[in-house]
C-alpha positions, 0 to 999 in steps of 0.5 A: 458470475465473476466481475470483469474488472481487473482490480476489484476493490482498488477504488474503495482502497484508494478512497479509504487510504486518501482520508488518512493523513499518514498515508497521504504523505506517501506515494500510492502505487499498485503492483501485482494487483496490490496497493502499496505505499512508497516514500519515493515517487519513482522506481525502485520504490521505497515501500513503507508498511505493508500491502493490501490485496483486494480479493475476488470475494470482496475481502482484503488481505493485508501483508507485511513486507519484512519479514513477510507475513499475512497480517489478516484478511478483512471485510472492508477497505477501511479495515485493511487501511487501518491494519496497514497504518499499524504497520507504518513506521512511527517516523516514516522516511520523508517522501522524495520526488525522485527514485533512490537511483536518481537522487544518488542514494547508496544502498 
């Protein structure tokens, strides 16, 4: 029997990410059933590192955004967060509380 929960595994991911100081500096959000981290708190997101997809089989898939690649599939939320931390830039952009459009940023 499949779980009826729309985001299987999202709560363990949020819990595992919340204990990581480098990820706590970023804004977590979900999109297309994946957890991502942004250095802006509004759309359009400034995504840092990669994303984590909770899978229906209880595992987690970690993806790099640019260039796009599957980094790995792991058994626990903690392992998935560790992989995302490896993708996080050494000196991530500072978090801003407005979207790049609202703040007048140019692309």
